[in-house]
C-alpha positions, 0 to 999 in steps of 0.5 A, spaced: 500 500 499 502 506 497 500 512 502 502 519 503 499 522 510 498 530 510 494 530 516 488 532 512 480 531 513 480 529 506 483 522 503 483 520 495 484 512 495 487 511 488 485 505 484 490 502 479 489 498 473 491 491 472 499 493 472 498 494 479 502 500 483 506 502 478 510 509 475 503 512 473 500 510 480 506 513 484 506 519 479 498 521 481 499 520 488 505 524 488 501 530 484 494 529 489 499 529 495 502 536 493 495 538 494 495 536 501 490 530 501 492 524 504 492 519 499 492 511 499 493 507 493 492 500 496 496 494 492 490 489 489 495 484 487 495 480 493 502 484 494 505 482 488 509 488 484 507 491 478 507 488 471 510 492 465 506 494 459 509 490 455 505 485 459 498 487 458 496 480 457 499 477 462 497 482 467 490 481 465 490 474 466 493 474 473 489 479 475 482 475 472 484 468 474 487 470 481 484 477 483 478 478 480 473 484 480 469 482 486 475 480 491 479 487 489 472 490 490 472 487 497 479 489 498 477 496 497 471 496 501 475 494 507 480 500 506 474 504 505 471 501 512 478 502 516 478 509 514 472 513 513 471 514 521 478 518 520 476 523 515 471 528 513 471 527 505 473 520 502 474 520 494 476 514 490 480 515 483 480 509 479 483 508 472 481 502 468 479 496 472 480 501 478 475 505 475 470 499 475 471 499 483 470 506 484 464 505 480 462 499 485 464 503 491 460 509 489 454 504 492 457 503 499 455 509 502 463 510 504 464 515 499 463 522 497 466 523 490 468 518 485 471 518 479 473 513 474 477 513 468 476 509 462 472 503 466 470 498 461 467 493 465 463 499 468 458 496 463 457 489 467 455 493 473 449 498 470 444 495 476 449 500 481 445 506 484 450 511 486 449 514 493 455 519 491 456 524 485 460 520 480 464 522 474 466 518 469 471 519 463 471 515 457 475 515 450 472 517 444 475 510 441 474 503 445 475 497 442 471 492 446 464 496 447 460 502 444 462 508 448 456 512 446 451 506 448 454 505 455 455 513 455 447 514 454 445 509 459 450 512 464 447 519 464 440 516 465 443 514 472 442 518 479 448 522 481 452 520 474 455 524 470 459 522 463 464 525 459 467 523 453 474 525 451 478 525 445 483 519 445 484 512 446 484 507 453 489 510 457 489 517 455 490 520 461 496 516 463 503 519 461 506 513 461 501 509 456 502 510 448 495 513 448 497 518 452 493 525 450 496 531 454 491 535 452 485 531 454 488 530 461 488 537 462 481 537 460 479 532 464 483 534 470 479 542 469 472 537 469 474 534 475 475 541 479 469 544 476 464 538 478 467 537 485 466 545 486 458 543 486 459 539 492 
């Protein structure tokens, strides 16, 4: 588990992709910590080190065969239960499978605000009824599913706002081949604007 303690009354739980706590997640946590938030990034790979991006299929099979969405969600819920009483506000930020987990967390009543980037498996959990505001970002291009169809379905749900941003899966990760700086900046501004409403 990666932690930054700034004695804040707000904590941000950062949920990683199938690769684990890699350079991308470490950098995200450092940036958030500079704003004086407490930051926690749980290792959802049962303590295993991070996979590299050229190990995508190995990482995917490891996650699906050894962890799975349900087990990862239970790990995140345990973190939320353990820290909830210590903070005025709990935010969850997730990437890819981490975004799907952030989406699932929105129904627990343990969070104040959740953000997810390109959570493709969210399409398998459309029955979720978020109890906190959720902001979801999807790229304009996805191989596995129809972004427009999912966006329409999600935007009909309470407490949910979906924004499509130009790019491909991974556009907000500076270590990804699909990184798009302009799209990342747009998403950052959208998060701040959305957050000011609550």
